[in-house]
C-alpha positions as CSV (number, residue, x, y, z in Angstrom):
1,M,101.6,131.9,94.9
2,E,101.9,128.4,96.5
3,K,100.5,125.1,95.5
4,T,98.3,123.2,97.8
5,Y,99.0,119.6,97.4
6,Q,95.5,117.5,98.2
7,V,93.8,113.8,97.8
8,I,90.5,113.0,97.0
9,V,88.9,110.7,100.0
10,V,85.7,108.8,99.0
11,G,83.6,106.5,101.3
12,I,82.3,107.9,104.4
13,Q,78.7,108.5,103.9
14,D,79.5,108.3,100.3
15,K,80.8,111.8,99.8
16,K,83.6,112.4,97.9
17,R,86.5,115.1,100.3
18,V,88.9,117.2,98.9
19,I,91.4,117.3,101.9
20,D,94.7,119.9,102.0
21,V,97.4,117.7,103.2
22,A,100.8,120.1,102.4
23,D,101.9,123.4,101.5
24,S,105.2,121.8,99.3
25,E,105.8,118.8,97.6
26,E,108.5,117.6,100.3
27,E,106.2,117.9,103.0
28,F,103.5,116.0,100.9
29,K,105.7,113.1,100.4
30,N,106.6,112.9,104.1
31,M,103.0,113.4,105.2
32,T,102.8,110.2,107.5
33,V,99.0,108.0,106.9
34,E,98.6,108.8,110.8
35,K,99.1,112.3,110.2
36,F,97.0,112.5,107.3
37,K,94.4,110.8,109.6
38,E,94.5,113.7,112.1
39,K,93.9,116.0,109.2
40,L,90.7,113.9,107.5
41,A,89.2,113.6,111.2
42,E,88.8,117.4,110.8
43,K,86.4,117.5,108.3
44,L,84.6,114.0,109.3
45,P,81.1,113.9,111.4
46,K,81.7,113.2,115.1
47,E,81.3,109.3,114.8
48,A,84.7,109.1,113.0
49,S,86.6,110.5,115.7
50,D,88.1,107.2,116.7
51,L,91.2,107.1,114.3
52,S,92.0,103.7,114.9
53,E,89.0,102.3,113.5
54,L,89.6,104.1,110.0
55,R,90.9,102.2,107.1
56,L,92.5,104.1,104.1
57,F,92.7,102.6,101.2
58,Y,95.2,103.8,97.9
59,T,94.9,101.5,94.8
60,T,94.6,98.1,96.5
61,K,97.0,98.8,99.1
62,Q,95.6,99.1,102.8
63,L,97.9,102.0,104.1
64,K,99.7,101.6,107.2
65,D,99.7,104.4,110.0
66,T,103.5,104.6,110.2
67,D,104.2,104.9,106.6
68,K,104.5,108.1,104.5
69,F,102.8,109.3,101.2
70,S,106.2,108.2,99.5
71,D,106.2,104.6,100.4
72,Y,103.3,104.3,98.1
73,G,103.8,106.7,95.4
74,I,101.4,109.0,96.4
75,K,100.7,111.9,94.4
76,N,98.7,115.3,94.4
77,N,94.9,114.4,93.7
78,A,95.3,111.0,94.3
79,T,92.1,109.0,95.5
80,F,92.1,107.3,99.3
81,F,89.0,104.9,99.7
82,V,88.2,105.0,103.4
83,V,86.0,102.5,105.5
84,F,85.7,101.8,109.5
85,R,87.2,99.1,111.1
86,L,83.7,96.8,111.6
87,P,83.6,95.1,115.2
88,G,84.2,91.4,115.7
89,G,85.8,89.1,113.6
90,R,88.8,87.3,113.7
């Protein structure tokens, strides 16, 4: 039986969602933030379809789209926080 690697995402509409990320530890570690955002977009309301507006945080760090989960030491069942970038500002 294969193990499914998942993360928990908190933030959009104040809901907690469990997102399936990968079927192997290697695939999980090599998952890029950008690729994960694509998986996440499938579970979010249509208003969240612009991935460039999503900001993901793990512990105290904002995740960069080009980085891999392994760059941050992200493990199975980790919790991410997601927010939308606000227009305006500097």
